[in-house]
N, CA, C and O atoms as a printed pandas DataFrame, in Angstrom:
     atom_number atom_name residue_name chain_id  residue_number  x_coord  y_coord  z_coord
0              1         N          UNK        A               1  -23.984   93.808  -10.081
1              2        CA          UNK        A               1  -24.530   95.793  -10.670
2              3         C          UNK        A               1  -24.458   95.923   -9.214
3              4         O          UNK        A               1  -24.681   95.249   -8.209
4              5         N          UNK        A               2  -23.846   97.659   -9.705
5              6        CA          UNK        A               2  -23.939   97.467   -8.438
6              7         C          UNK        A               2  -25.596   98.273   -7.453
7              8         O          UNK        A               2  -26.358   99.218   -7.652
8              9         N          UNK        A               3  -25.495   97.600   -6.805
9             10        CA          UNK        A               3  -26.884   97.831   -5.917
10            11         C          UNK        A               3  -26.377   99.293   -4.533
11            12         O          UNK        A               3  -25.634   99.284   -3.551
12            13         N          UNK        A               4  -27.173  100.253   -5.121
13            14        CA          UNK        A               4  -26.797  101.385   -4.251
14            15         C          UNK        A               4  -27.322  101.153   -2.806
15            16         O          UNK        A               4  -26.766  101.463   -1.753
16            17         N          UNK        A               5  -28.610  100.491   -3.010
17            18        CA          UNK        A               5  -29.603  100.355   -1.592
18            19         C          UNK        A               5  -29.199   99.578   -0.704
19            20         O          UNK        A               5  -29.316   99.512    0.520
20            21         N          UNK        A               6  -28.519   98.777   -1.787
21            22        CA          UNK        A               6  -27.884   97.132   -0.883
22            23         C          UNK        A               6  -26.434   97.733    0.105
23            24         O          UNK        A               6  -26.224   97.353    1.257
24            25         N          UNK        A               7  -25.370   98.929   -0.806
25            26        CA          UNK        A               7  -24.518   99.266   -0.252
26            27         C          UNK        A               7  -24.695   99.852    0.351
27            28         O          UNK        A               7  -23.916   99.569    1.261
28            29         N          UNK        A               8  -25.646  101.226    0.844
29            30        CA          UNK        A               8  -25.922  101.830    2.066
30            31         C          UNK        A               8  -25.900  100.958    2.713
31            32         O          UNK        A               8  -24.960  100.701    3.466
32            33         N          UNK        A               9  -27.515   99.884    2.520
33            34        CA          UNK        A               9  -27.763   99.189    4.198
34            35         C          UNK        A               9  -25.872   98.265    4.871
35            36         O          UNK        A               9  -25.321   98.030    5.947
36            37         N          UNK        A              10  -25.617   98.083    3.502
37            38        CA          UNK        A              10  -24.186   97.940    4.761
38            39         C          UNK        A              10  -23.192   98.791    4.947
39            40         O          UNK        A              10  -22.145   98.362    5.432
40            41         N          UNK        A              11  -23.261   99.527    4.761
41            42        CA          UNK        A              11  -22.439  100.818    4.510
42            43         C          UNK        A              11  -23.011  101.375    6.088
43            44         O          UNK        A              11  -22.409  102.314    6.609
44            45         N          UNK        A              12  -24.106  100.791    6.746
45            46        CA          UNK        A              12  -24.604  101.394    7.820
46            47         C          UNK        A              12  -23.814  100.736    8.628
47            48         O          UNK        A              12  -22.933  101.094    9.409
48            49         N          UNK        A              13  -24.583   98.962    8.107
49            50        CA          UNK        A              13  -24.048   98.317    9.232
50            51         C          UNK        A              13  -22.466   98.434    9.940
51            52         O          UNK        A              13  -22.198   98.339   11.138
52            53         N          UNK        A              14  -21.118   98.771    8.307
53            54        CA          UNK        A              14  -20.357   98.260    8.452
54            55         C          UNK        A              14  -19.680   99.726   10.154
55            56         O          UNK        A              14  -19.025   99.463   11.162
56            57         N          UNK        A              15  -20.592  101.837    9.414
57            58        CA          UNK        A              15  -20.264  102.294   10.134
58            59         C          UNK        A              15  -20.611  101.970   11.900
59            60         O          UNK        A              15  -19.930  102.250   12.887
60            61         N          UNK        A              16  -21.529  101.493   11.824
61            62        CA          UNK        A              16  -22.874  101.454   13.735
62            63         C          UNK        A              16  -21.599   99.884   14.156
63            64         O          UNK        A              16  -21.639   99.588   15.350
64            65         N          UNK        A              17  -20.845   99.216   13.501
65            66        CA          UNK        A              17  -19.830   98.690   13.729
66            67         C          UNK        A              17  -18.843   98.722   14.646
67            68         O          UNK        A              17  -18.687   98.196   15.748
68            69         N          UNK        A              18  -17.989   99.700   13.731
69            70        CA          UNK        A              18  -16.895   99.694   13.279
70            71         C          UNK        A              18  -16.898  101.691   14.650
71            72         O          UNK        A              18  -15.938  102.257   15.173
72            73         N          UNK        A              19  -18.169  101.992   14.680
73            74        CA          UNK        A              19  -18.255  103.219   15.360
74            75         C          UNK        A              19  -17.748  102.765   17.422
75            76         O          UNK        A              19  -16.962  103.336   18.178
76            77         N          UNK        A              20  -18.914  101.186   17.702
77            78        CA          UNK        A              20  -18.825  100.904   18.624
78            79         C          UNK        A              20  -17.981  100.128   19.239
79            80         O          UNK        A              20  -17.888  100.029   20.463
80            81         N          UNK        A              21  -17.053   99.296   18.079
81            82        CA          UNK        A              21  -15.573   98.603   18.575
82            83         C          UNK        A              21  -14.636  100.189   18.542
83            84         O          UNK        A              21  -13.551  100.183   19.123
84            85         N          UNK        A              22  -14.877  100.865   18.186
85            86        CA          UNK        A              22  -13.892  102.572   18.320
86            87         C          UNK        A              22  -14.184  102.703   19.961
87            88         O          UNK        A              22  -13.333  102.415   20.802
88            89         N          UNK        A              23  -15.450  103.158   20.263
89            90        CA          UNK        A              23  -16.151  102.857   21.563
90            91         C          UNK        A              23  -15.289  103.066   22.867
91            92         O          UNK        A              23  -14.907  103.887   23.701
92            93         N          UNK        A              24  -15.220  100.889   22.195
93            94        CA          UNK        A              24  -15.070  100.118   22.858
94            95         C          UNK        A              24  -13.976   99.655   23.774
95            96         O          UNK        A              24  -13.741   99.207   24.896
96            97         N          UNK        A              25  -13.235  100.174   22.187
97            98        CA          UNK        A              25  -11.031  100.351   22.144
98            99         C          UNK        A              25  -11.299  101.462   22.574
99           100         O          UNK        A              25  -11.909  100.654   23.274
100          101         N          UNK        A              26  -11.544  102.771   22.992
101          102        CA          UNK        A              26  -11.132  103.606   23.381
102          103         C          UNK        A              26  -11.419  103.616   25.534
103          104         O          UNK        A              26  -10.588  104.094   26.306
104          105         N          UNK        A              27  -12.649  103.019   25.939
105          106        CA          UNK        A              27  -12.642  102.423   26.838
106          107         C          UNK        A              27  -12.192  101.451   26.787
107          108         O          UNK        A              27  -13.226  100.944   27.221
108          109         N          UNK        A              28  -11.437  100.455   26.628
109          110        CA          UNK        A              28  -10.181   99.626   26.984
110          111         C          UNK        A              28   -9.526  100.825   27.593
111          112         O          UNK        A              28   -9.433  101.418   28.669
112          113         N          UNK        A              29   -9.181  100.869   26.544
113          114        CA          UNK        A              29   -7.155  102.144   27.303
114          115         C          UNK        A              29   -8.012  102.684   28.392
115          116         O          UNK        A              29   -8.022  102.643   29.622
116          117         N          UNK        A              30   -8.530  103.062   27.702
117          118        CA          UNK        A              30   -9.314  104.263   29.285
118          119         C          UNK        A              30   -8.632  103.954   30.494
119          120         O          UNK        A              30   -7.839  104.540   31.231
120          121         N          UNK        A              31   -9.397  102.449   30.450
121          122        CA          UNK        A              31   -9.535  101.160   31.977
122          123         C          UNK        A              31   -8.548  100.694   32.496
123          124         O          UNK        A              31   -8.237  100.674   33.687
124          125         N          UNK        A              32   -7.630  100.010   30.958
125          126        CA          UNK        A              32   -6.073   99.296   31.215
126          127         C          UNK        A              32   -5.580  100.198   31.050
127          128         O          UNK        A              32   -4.639   99.672   31.643
128          129         N          UNK        A              33   -5.045  101.616   30.694
129          130        CA          UNK        A              33   -4.242  102.473   31.781
130          131         C          UNK        A              33   -4.326  102.586   33.265
131          132         O          UNK        A              33   -3.456  101.889   33.786
132          133         N          UNK        A              34   -5.089  103.239   34.152
133          134        CA          UNK        A              34   -6.164  103.562   35.036
134          135         C          UNK        A              34   -5.605  101.623   35.718
135          136         O          UNK        A              34   -5.102  101.106   36.716
136          137         N          UNK        A              35   -5.887  101.416   35.002
137          138        CA          UNK        A              35   -5.394   99.706   36.506
138          139         C          UNK        A              35   -3.800   99.431   36.185
139          140         O          UNK        A              35   -3.329   98.625   36.987
140          141         N          UNK        A              36   -3.045   99.811   35.401
141          142        CA          UNK        A              36   -1.314   99.864   35.196
142          143         C          UNK        A              36   -0.702  100.948   36.784
143          144         O          UNK        A              36   -1.001  102.038   37.271
144          145         N          UNK        A              37   -0.031  100.176   36.996
145          146        CA          UNK        A              37    0.444  100.817   37.929
146          147         C          UNK        A              37    1.446  101.910   37.314
147          148         O          UNK        A              37    2.326  102.047   38.164
148          149         N          UNK        A              38    1.694  102.690   36.299
149          150        CA          UNK        A              38    2.866  103.399   36.079
150          151         C          UNK        A              38    1.685  104.752   35.314
151          152         O          UNK        A              38    0.510  104.731   35.680
152          153         N          UNK        A              39    1.965  105.403   34.693
153          154        CA          UNK        A              39    1.078  106.502   33.830
154          155         C          UNK        A              39    1.710  106.422   32.417
155          156         O          UNK        A              39    2.670  107.085   32.025
156          157         N          UNK        A              40    0.755  105.160   31.466
157          158        CA          UNK        A              40    1.338  105.316   30.031
158          159         C          UNK        A              40    1.232  106.610   28.996
159          160         O          UNK        A              40    1.143  106.176   27.848
160          161         N          UNK        A              41    1.217  107.749   29.026
161          162        CA          UNK        A              41    0.122  108.798   28.909
162          163         C          UNK        A              41    2.432  109.355   28.806
163          164         O          UNK        A              41    3.252  109.319   27.890
164          165         N          UNK        A              42    2.521  109.854   30.591
165          166        CA          UNK        A              42    3.141  110.355   31.093
166          167         C          UNK        A              42    4.340  109.598   30.063
167          168         O          UNK        A              42    4.662  109.992   28.942
168          169         N          UNK        A              43    4.794  108.602   30.672
169          170        CA          UNK        A              43    5.939  107.799   30.027
170          171         C          UNK        A              43    5.625  107.982   28.440
171          172         O          UNK        A              43    6.590  108.375   27.783
172          173         N          UNK        A              44    4.846  107.834   27.984
173          174        CA          UNK        A              44    5.298  107.845   26.294
174          175         C          UNK        A              44    5.431  109.487   25.404
175          176         O          UNK        A              44    5.671  109.744   24.225
176          177         N          UNK        A              45    5.148  110.370   26.604
177          178        CA          UNK        A              45    5.270  111.456   26.355
178          179         C          UNK        A              45    6.315  112.324   26.436
179          180         O          UNK        A              45    6.420  113.371   25.797
180          181         N          UNK        A              46    7.642  111.564   27.794
181          182        CA          UNK        A              46    8.613  111.307   28.095
182          183         C          UNK        A              46    9.547  110.196   26.983
183          184         O          UNK        A              46   10.423  109.633   27.640
184          185         N          UNK        A              47    9.556  109.827   25.705
185          186        CA          UNK        A              47    9.930  109.404   24.707
186          187         C          UNK        A              47   10.491  107.106   25.002
187          188         O          UNK        A              47   11.186  106.283   24.406
188          189         N          UNK        A              48    9.338  107.142   26.621
189          190        CA          UNK        A              48    9.982  105.654   27.095
190          191         C          UNK        A              48    9.200  104.763   25.930
191          192         O          UNK        A              48    7.991  104.678   25.711
192          193         N          UNK        A              49    9.973  104.327   25.470
193          194        CA          UNK        A              49    9.341  103.344   24.158
194          195         C          UNK        A              49    8.400  102.151   24.551
195          196         O          UNK        A              49    7.524  101.784   23.768
196          197         N          UNK        A              50    8.626  101.414   26.037
197          198        CA          UNK        A              50    8.509  100.259   26.787
198          199         C          UNK        A              50    7.635  100.193   27.201
199          200         O          UNK        A              50    7.332   99.211   27.878
200          201         N          UNK        A              51    6.964  101.020   27.030
201          202        CA          UNK        A              51    5.556  101.130   27.744
202          203         C          UNK        A              51    4.784  101.975   27.244
203          204         O          UNK        A              51    3.785  102.466   27.768
204          205         N          UNK        A              52    5.414  102.266   25.750
205          206        CA          UNK        A              52    4.619  102.312   24.060
206          207         C          UNK        A              52    4.136  100.916   23.637
207          208         O          UNK        A              52    3.019  100.629   23.207
208          209         N          UNK        A              53    5.131  100.142   23.828
209          210        CA          UNK        A              53    5.429   98.601   23.537
210          211         C          UNK        A              53    4.534   97.925   24.060
211          212         O          UNK        A              53    3.619   97.278   23.552
212          213         N          UNK        A              54    4.851   98.108   25.188
213          214        CA          UNK        A              54    3.520   97.051   26.190
214          215         C          UNK        A              54    2.315   97.996   26.229
215          216         O          UNK        A              54    1.516   97.237   26.779
216          217         N          UNK        A              55    1.479   99.390   25.977
217          218        CA          UNK        A              55    0.226   99.859   25.389
218          219         C          UNK        A              55   -0.471   99.572   24.389
219          220         O          UNK        A              55   -1.653   99.231   24.434
220          221         N          UNK        A              56    0.718   99.770   22.658
221          222        CA          UNK        A              56    0.213   99.092   21.950
222          223         C          UNK        A              56   -0.135   97.572   22.388
223          224         O          UNK        A              56   -1.310   97.264   22.586
224          225         N          UNK        A              57    0.419   97.072   22.467
225          226        CA          UNK        A              57    0.693   94.910   22.579
226          227         C          UNK        A              57   -1.090   95.014   23.018
227          228         O          UNK        A              57   -2.003   94.495   22.375
228          229         N          UNK        A              58   -1.230   95.866   24.331
229          230        CA          UNK        A              58   -2.100   95.264   24.791
230          231         C          UNK        A              58   -4.148   95.949   24.050
231          232         O          UNK        A              58   -5.292   95.588   24.328
232          233         N          UNK        A              59   -3.517   97.098   23.013
233          234        CA          UNK        A              59   -4.259   97.448   22.340
234          235         C          UNK        A              59   -4.547   95.690   21.317
235          236         O          UNK        A              59   -5.500   94.984   20.987
236          237         N          UNK        A              60   -3.527   95.693   21.222
237          238        CA          UNK        A              60   -3.791   94.448   20.011
238          239         C          UNK        A              60   -4.747   93.902   20.442
239          240         O          UNK        A              60   -5.941   93.739   20.194
240          241         N          UNK        A              61   -3.640   93.516   21.490
241          242        CA          UNK        A              61   -4.209   91.899   22.542
242          243         C          UNK        A              61   -5.811   91.908   22.429
243          244         O          UNK        A              61   -6.546   90.923   22.486
244          245         N          UNK        A              62   -6.230   93.431   22.234
245          246        CA          UNK        A              62   -7.493   94.313   22.569
246          247         C          UNK        A              62   -8.619   93.659   21.545
247          248         O          UNK        A              62   -9.364   92.727   21.848
248          249         N          UNK        A              63   -8.590   94.292   20.361
249          250        CA          UNK        A              63   -8.827   94.402   19.394
250          251         C          UNK        A              63   -9.048   92.838   18.369
251          252         O          UNK        A              63   -9.816   92.489   17.471
252          253         N          UNK        A              64   -7.766   92.149   19.203
253          254        CA          UNK        A              64   -8.043   90.536   17.779
254          255         C          UNK        A              64   -9.588   90.375   18.509
255          256         O          UNK        A              64  -10.560   90.524   17.768
256          257         N          UNK        A              65   -9.738   90.175   19.464
257          258        CA          UNK        A              65  -11.096   89.514   19.799
258          259         C          UNK        A              65  -12.117   90.473   19.493
259          260         O          UNK        A              65  -13.224   89.943   19.399
260          261         N          UNK        A              66  -12.109   91.325   19.366
261          262        CA          UNK        A              66  -13.134   92.314   19.165
262          263         C          UNK        A              66  -13.343   92.043   17.205
263          264         O          UNK        A              66  -14.482   92.056   16.738
264          265         N          UNK        A              67  -12.446   91.881   16.530
265          266        CA          UNK        A              67  -12.847   91.073   15.352
266          267         C          UNK        A              67  -13.495   90.138   14.655
267          268         O          UNK        A              67  -14.211   90.229   13.658
268          269         N          UNK        A              68  -12.988   88.767   15.629
269          270        CA          UNK        A              68  -13.463   87.798   16.059
270          271         C          UNK        A              68  -14.592   88.191   16.784
271          272         O          UNK        A              68  -15.489   88.640   16.070
272          273         N          UNK        A              69  -14.711   88.175   17.402
273          274        CA          UNK        A              69  -16.561   88.524   17.371
274          275         C          UNK        A              69  -17.639   89.697   17.245
275          276         O          UNK        A              69  -18.701   89.822   17.856
276          277         N          UNK        A              70  -16.806   90.883   15.849
277          278        CA          UNK        A              70  -18.253   91.353   15.158
278          279         C          UNK        A              70  -18.316   90.250   13.574
279          280         O          UNK        A              70  -19.150   90.214   12.670
280          281         N          UNK        A              71  -17.096   89.498   13.787
281          282        CA          UNK        A              71  -17.515   88.382   12.581
282          283         C          UNK        A              71  -18.569   87.037   12.934
283          284         O          UNK        A              71  -19.351   86.447   12.189
284          285         N          UNK        A              72  -18.255   86.832   14.323
285          286        CA          UNK        A              72  -18.949   86.158   14.859
286          287         C          UNK        A              72  -20.669   86.636   15.320
287          288         O          UNK        A              72  -21.689   85.955   15.216
288          289         N          UNK        A              73  -20.517   87.946   15.809
289          290        CA          UNK        A              73  -21.733   87.543   17.067
290          291         C          UNK        A              73  -22.842   88.659   15.391
291          292         O          UNK        A              73  -22.369   89.230   14.408
292          293         N          UNK        A              74  -24.527   88.468   15.902
293          294        CA          UNK        A              74  -25.237   88.874   15.643
294          295         C          UNK        A              74  -25.992   90.115   15.690
295          296         O          UNK        A              74  -26.826   90.609   14.932
296          297         N          UNK        A              75  -25.337   90.576   17.069
297          298        CA          UNK        A              75  -26.157   92.229   17.131
298          299         C          UNK        A              75  -25.541   92.926   18.631
299          300         O          UNK        A              75  -25.163   92.467   19.709
300          301         N          UNK        A              76  -25.683   94.337   18.004
301          302        CA          UNK        A              76  -24.997   94.805   18.895
302          303         C          UNK        A              76  -24.436   94.398   20.237
303          304         O          UNK        A              76  -23.339   94.590   20.761
304          305         N          UNK        A              77  -25.609   93.731   20.655
305          306        CA          UNK        A              77  -25.813   93.901   22.332
306          307         C          UNK        A              77  -24.836   92.230   22.065
307          308         O          UNK        A              77  -24.374   91.984   23.179
308          309         N          UNK        A              78  -24.534   91.452   21.390
309          310        CA          UNK        A              78  -24.340   90.436   21.388
310          311         C          UNK        A              78  -22.129   90.479   21.783
311          312         O          UNK        A              78  -21.318   90.209   22.669
312          313         N          UNK        A              79  -22.201   90.976   20.484
313          314        CA          UNK        A              79  -20.903   91.842   20.550
314          315         C          UNK        A              79  -19.937   92.088   21.748
315          316         O          UNK        A              79  -18.860   91.700   22.201
316          317         N          UNK        A              80  -21.602   93.519   22.157
317          318        CA          UNK        A              80  -21.011   94.137   23.417
318          319         C          UNK        A              80  -20.412   93.196   24.383
319          320         O          UNK        A              80  -19.307   93.608   24.736
320          321         N          UNK        A              81  -20.802   91.887   25.033
321          322        CA          UNK        A              81  -21.358   91.080   25.748
322          323         C          UNK        A              81  -19.312   90.522   25.747
323          324         O          UNK        A              81  -18.407   90.473   26.579
324          325         N          UNK        A              82  -19.483   90.231   24.323
325          326        CA          UNK        A              82  -17.914   89.755   23.952
326          327         C          UNK        A              82  -16.870   90.584   24.639
327          328         O          UNK        A              82  -16.130   90.276   25.574
328          329         N          UNK        A              83  -17.025   92.241   23.644
329          330        CA          UNK        A              83  -15.905   92.716   24.027
330          331         C          UNK        A              83  -15.751   93.359   25.246
331          332         O          UNK        A              83  -14.679   93.962   25.301
332          333         N          UNK        A              84  -16.846   93.503   26.842
333          334        CA          UNK        A              84  -16.655   93.624   27.789
334          335         C          UNK        A              84  -15.365   92.397   28.720
335          336         O          UNK        A              84  -14.614   92.668   29.657
336          337         N          UNK        A              85  -15.559   91.038   27.960
337          338        CA          UNK        A              85  -14.852   89.893   28.235
338          339         C          UNK        A              85  -14.123   90.014   28.205
339          340         O          UNK        A              85  -13.272   89.824   29.074
340          341         N          UNK        A              86  -13.965   90.641   26.557
341          342        CA          UNK        A              86  -12.137   91.028   26.039
342          343         C          UNK        A              86  -11.659   91.736   26.820
343          344         O          UNK        A              86  -10.454   91.633   27.053
344          345         N          UNK        A              87  -12.218   92.411   27.287
345          346        CA          UNK        A              87  -11.682   93.394   28.215
346          347         C          UNK        A              87  -11.353   92.659   29.701
347          348         O          UNK        A              87  -10.412   92.900   30.457
348          349         N          UNK        A              88  -11.707   92.342   29.753
349          350        CA          UNK        A              88  -11.293   91.933   31.555
350          351         C          UNK        A              88  -10.529   90.720   31.001
351          352         O          UNK        A              88   -9.406   91.187   31.189
352          353         N          UNK        A              89  -10.342   89.764   30.572
353          354        CA          UNK        A              89   -9.757   88.598   29.908
354          355         C          UNK        A              89   -8.108   89.269   30.096
355          356         O          UNK        A              89   -7.184   88.706   30.684
356          357         N          UNK        A              90   -8.053   90.792   29.330
357          358        CA          UNK        A              90   -6.750   90.777   28.818
358          359         C          UNK        A              90   -6.034   92.344   30.402
359          360         O          UNK        A              90   -4.953   92.930   30.468
360          361         N          UNK        A              91   -7.205   92.424   31.265
361          362        CA          UNK        A              91   -6.796   93.434   32.418
362          363         C          UNK        A              91   -6.144   92.105   33.510
363          364         O          UNK        A              91   -5.216   92.159   34.317
364          365         N          UNK        A              92   -7.290   90.659   33.044
365          366        CA          UNK        A              92   -7.096   89.525   34.450
366          367         C          UNK        A              92   -5.536   89.495   34.100
367          368         O          UNK        A              92   -4.529   89.729   34.769
368          369         N          UNK        A              93   -5.769   89.078   32.662
369          370        CA          UNK        A              93   -3.676   88.930   31.960
370          371         C          UNK        A              93   -2.870   89.738   32.448
371          372         O          UNK        A              93   -1.865   89.222   32.935
372          373         N          UNK        A              94   -2.944   90.773   32.491
373          374        CA          UNK        A              94   -2.121   92.037   33.256
374          375         C          UNK        A              94   -1.392   91.853   34.419
375          376         O          UNK        A              94   -0.194   91.785   34.694
376          377         N          UNK        A              95   -3.132   91.751   35.431
377          378        CA          UNK        A              95   -2.891   91.820   36.947
378          379         C          UNK        A              95   -1.886   90.344   37.476
379          380         O          UNK        A              95   -0.930   90.515   38.232
380          381         N          UNK        A              96   -2.196   89.189   37.054
381          382        CA          UNK        A              96   -1.751   87.744   36.733
382          383         C          UNK        A              96   -0.073   87.426   36.605
383          384         O          UNK        A              96    0.963   86.989   37.107
384          385         N          UNK        A              97   -0.500   87.806   35.919
385          386        CA          UNK        A              97    1.778   88.734   35.482
386          387         C          UNK        A              97    2.374   89.110   36.175
387          388         O          UNK        A              97    3.541   88.821   36.440
388          389         N          UNK        A              98    1.733   89.802   36.597
389          390        CA          UNK        A              98    2.220   91.810   37.521
390          391         C          UNK        A              98    2.556   90.816   38.987
391          392         O          UNK        A              98    3.625   90.965   39.580
392          393         N          UNK        A              99    1.643   89.937   39.402
393          394        CA          UNK        A              99    1.613   89.871   40.905
394          395         C          UNK        A              99    2.137   88.727   40.504
395          396         O          UNK        A              99    3.330   88.709   40.805
396          397         N          UNK        A             100    1.743   87.603   39.874
397          398        CA          UNK        A             100    2.810   86.122   39.856
398          399         C          UNK        A             100    4.368   86.508   39.152
399          400         O          UNK        A             100    5.422   86.552   39.785
400          401         N          UNK        A             101    4.227   86.727   37.910
401          402        CA          UNK        A             101    5.644   86.649   37.374
402          403         C          UNK        A             101    6.829   88.024   37.072
403          404         O          UNK        A             101    8.030   87.981   36.806
404          405         N          UNK        A             102    6.068   88.971   37.214
405          406        CA          UNK        A             102    6.804   90.630   36.860
406          407         C          UNK        A             102    6.420   91.066   38.199
407          408         O          UNK        A             102    6.173   92.261   38.041
408          409         N          UNK        A             103    6.202   90.739   39.598
409          410        CA          UNK        A             103    5.810   92.468   40.706
410          411         C          UNK        A             103    7.420   93.754   39.876
411          412         O          UNK        A             103    7.392   94.791   39.214
412          413         N          UNK        A             104    7.750   93.498   40.037
413          414        CA          UNK        A             104    8.562   95.076   39.293
414          415         C          UNK        A             104    8.400   95.228   38.304
415          416         O          UNK        A             104    9.266   95.954   37.816
416          417         N          UNK        A             105    7.347   94.761   37.330
417          418        CA          UNK        A             105    7.347   95.651   35.865
418          419         C          UNK        A             105    7.190   96.942   35.926
419          420         O          UNK        A             105    7.674   97.571   34.985
420          421         N          UNK        A             106    6.179   98.068   37.493
421          422        CA          UNK        A             106    6.074   98.965   37.005
422          423         C          UNK        A             106    7.845   99.613   37.237
423          424         O          UNK        A             106    8.299  100.555   36.588
424          425         N          UNK        A             107    8.540   98.911   38.203
425          426        CA          UNK        A             107    9.933   99.771   37.542
426          427         C          UNK        A             107   10.394   99.699   36.413
427          428         O          UNK        A             107   10.474  100.744   35.767
428          429         N          UNK        A             108   10.706   98.822   36.001
429          430        CA          UNK        A             108   11.143   98.561   35.103
430          431         C          UNK        A             108   10.589   98.734   33.826
431          432         O          UNK        A             108   11.296   98.481   32.851
432          433         N          UNK        A             109    8.951   99.291   33.611
433          434        CA          UNK        A             109    8.453  100.478   32.795
434          435         C          UNK        A             109    9.062  101.060   32.672
435          436         O          UNK        A             109    9.718  101.165   31.635
436          437         N          UNK        A             110    9.242  102.173   34.272
437          438        CA          UNK        A             110    8.964  103.219   34.371
438          439         C          UNK        A             110   10.688  103.525   33.159
439          440         O          UNK        A             110   10.675  104.034   32.038
440          441         N          UNK        A             111   12.337  102.833   34.175
441          442        CA          UNK        A             111   12.971  103.139   33.827
442          443         C          UNK        A             111   13.855  102.317   32.148
443          444         O          UNK        A             111   14.975  102.052   31.714
444          445         N          UNK        A             112   12.089  102.208   31.680
445          446        CA          UNK        A             112   12.585  102.154   30.171
446          447         C          UNK        A             112   12.980  100.961   29.022
447          448         O          UNK        A             112   13.232  100.936   27.818
448          449         N          UNK        A             113   12.895  100.153   29.954
449          450        CA          UNK        A             113   13.123   99.282   29.698
450          451         C          UNK        A             113   12.765   97.761   28.133
451          452         O          UNK        A             113   11.966   96.878   27.820
452          453         N          UNK        A             114   13.711   98.252   27.804
453          454        CA          UNK        A             114   12.392   97.705   26.261
454          455         C          UNK        A             114   12.211   95.915   26.017
455          456         O          UNK        A             114   11.603   95.324   25.125
456          457         N          UNK        A             115   12.832   95.482   26.942
457          458        CA          UNK        A             115   12.219   93.566   27.020
458          459         C          UNK        A             115   11.278   93.639   27.663
459          460         O          UNK        A             115   10.383   92.826   27.432
460          461         N          UNK        A             116   11.065   94.797   28.898
461          462        CA          UNK        A             116    9.588   94.263   29.577
462          463         C          UNK        A             116    8.104   94.561   28.958
463          464         O          UNK        A             116    6.958   94.125   29.076
464          465         N          UNK        A             117    8.996   95.829   28.037
465          466        CA          UNK        A             117    7.525   96.604   27.142
466          467         C          UNK        A             117    6.950   95.058   26.168
467          468         O          UNK        A             117    5.807   94.674   25.918
468          469         N          UNK        A             118    8.394   94.424   25.781
469          470        CA          UNK        A             118    7.820   93.431   24.710
470          471         C          UNK        A             118    7.134   92.310   24.880
471          472         O          UNK        A             118    6.196   91.712   24.354
472          473         N          UNK        A             119    8.632   92.084   26.678
473          474        CA          UNK        A             119    7.271   90.373   26.209
474          475         C          UNK        A             119    6.032   90.815   27.398
475          476         O          UNK        A             119    5.248   89.893   27.624
476          477         N          UNK        A             120    5.722   92.371   28.329
477          478        CA          UNK        A             120    3.866   92.921   28.320
478          479         C          UNK        A             120    3.254   92.718   26.699
479          480         O          UNK        A             120    2.290   91.961   26.595
480          481         N          UNK        A             121    3.590   93.130   25.906
481          482        CA          UNK        A             121    3.219   93.091   24.561
482          483         C          UNK        A             121    2.535   91.812   23.622
483          484         O          UNK        A             121    1.490   91.784   22.972
484          485         N          UNK        A             122    3.884   90.489   23.906
485          486        CA          UNK        A             122    3.650   89.349   23.689
486          487         C          UNK        A             122    2.322   88.597   24.621
487          488         O          UNK        A             122    1.537   87.711   24.281
488          489         N          UNK        A             123    2.467   89.454   26.083
489          490        CA          UNK        A             123    1.491   87.855   26.509
490          491         C          UNK        A             123   -0.147   88.804   26.508
491          492         O          UNK        A             123   -1.266   88.375   26.792
492          493         N          UNK        A             124    0.181   89.896   26.169
493          494        CA          UNK        A             124   -1.134   90.480   26.044
494          495         C          UNK        A             124   -2.004   89.757   24.284
495          496         O          UNK        A             124   -3.051   89.221   23.918
496          497         N          UNK        A             125   -0.780   90.201   23.759
497          498        CA          UNK        A             125   -1.207   90.296   21.984
498          499         C          UNK        A             125   -1.098   87.998   21.914
499          500         O          UNK        A             125   -1.668   87.277   21.096
500          501         N          UNK        A             126   -0.515   87.719   22.657
501          502        CA          UNK        A             126   -1.260   85.886   23.249
502          503         C          UNK        A             126   -1.835   85.809   23.805
503          504         O          UNK        A             126   -2.118   84.611   23.833
504          505         N          UNK        A             127   -2.711   86.605   24.847
505          506        CA          UNK        A             127   -4.449   86.509   25.071
506          507         C          UNK        A             127   -5.257   86.991   24.606
507          508         O          UNK        A             127   -6.405   86.594   24.802
508          509         N          UNK        A             128   -4.946   88.178   23.696
509          510        CA          UNK        A             128   -5.707   88.638   22.978
510          511         C          UNK        A             128   -6.231   87.506   20.893
511          512         O          UNK        A             128   -7.107   87.568   20.030
512          513         N          UNK        A             129   -5.205   86.853   21.125
513          514        CA          UNK        A             129   -5.362   85.834   19.661
514          515         C          UNK        A             129   -6.197   84.752   20.721
515          516         O          UNK        A             129   -7.169   84.235   20.171
516          517         N          UNK        A             130   -6.003   84.387   21.956
517          518        CA          UNK        A             130   -5.903   82.876   22.705
518          519         C          UNK        A             130   -8.267   83.219   22.469
519          520         O          UNK        A             130   -9.129   82.370   22.242
520          521         N          UNK        A             131   -8.412   84.649   22.660
521          522        CA          UNK        A             131   -9.053   84.832   23.323
522          523         C          UNK        A             131  -10.497   84.769   21.620
523          524         O          UNK        A             131  -11.576   84.336   21.217
524          525         N          UNK        A             132   -9.604   85.375   21.394
525          526        CA          UNK        A             132  -10.141   85.193   19.502
526          527         C          UNK        A             132  -11.003   83.966   19.333
527          528         O          UNK        A             132  -12.176   83.609   19.226
528          529         N          UNK        A             133   -9.731   83.511   19.368
529          530        CA          UNK        A             133  -10.131   81.588   18.853
530          531         C          UNK        A             133  -11.223   80.996   19.332
531          532         O          UNK        A             133  -11.982   80.289   18.669
532          533         N          UNK        A             134  -11.340   81.287   20.580
533          534        CA          UNK        A             134  -12.432   80.419   21.464
534          535         C          UNK        A             134  -13.693   81.218   20.939
535          536         O          UNK        A             134  -14.635   80.554   20.508
536          537         N          UNK        A             135  -13.791   82.837   20.946
537          538        CA          UNK        A             135  -15.076   83.316   20.058
538          539         C          UNK        A             135  -15.313   82.606   19.400
539          540         O          UNK        A             135  -16.486   82.296   19.609
540          541         N          UNK        A             136  -14.898   82.034   18.587
541          542        CA          UNK        A             136  -15.578   81.063   17.543
542          543         C          UNK        A             136  -16.112   80.109   17.590
543          544         O          UNK        A             136  -16.965   79.756   16.776
544          545         N          UNK        A             137  -15.783   79.556   18.428
545          546        CA          UNK        A             137  -16.461   77.979   18.561
546          547         C          UNK        A             137  -18.097   78.388   19.098
547          548         O          UNK        A             137  -18.918   77.495   19.311
């Protein structure tokens, strides 16, 4: 039997978690775009597919651990701590790849090299998957 009170309680918890996760995702996107050496917004508006692929990979890599944190935490404060850590890890991973493996990432993204966009997206998603898996322990 449908319990409207139970549903409303669950729906309210859902909305609070969803909005909180959305705000963290937006904050991550803003910080990530500030950290990268190229201007994703301008590049994407100009039709640069490499920039779009790299950015969406970073966002997917970030929301994967958010989904895990939402499933495994018991409070919004705990979720916020995991969400913050997930963002830091994504930014550290980007910075490490940029400094160690691909110091020319800025020029290659700006040139629209699809391969570098796919590579950066793949790194971000792989880091996000590992991050999410580690949150389940």
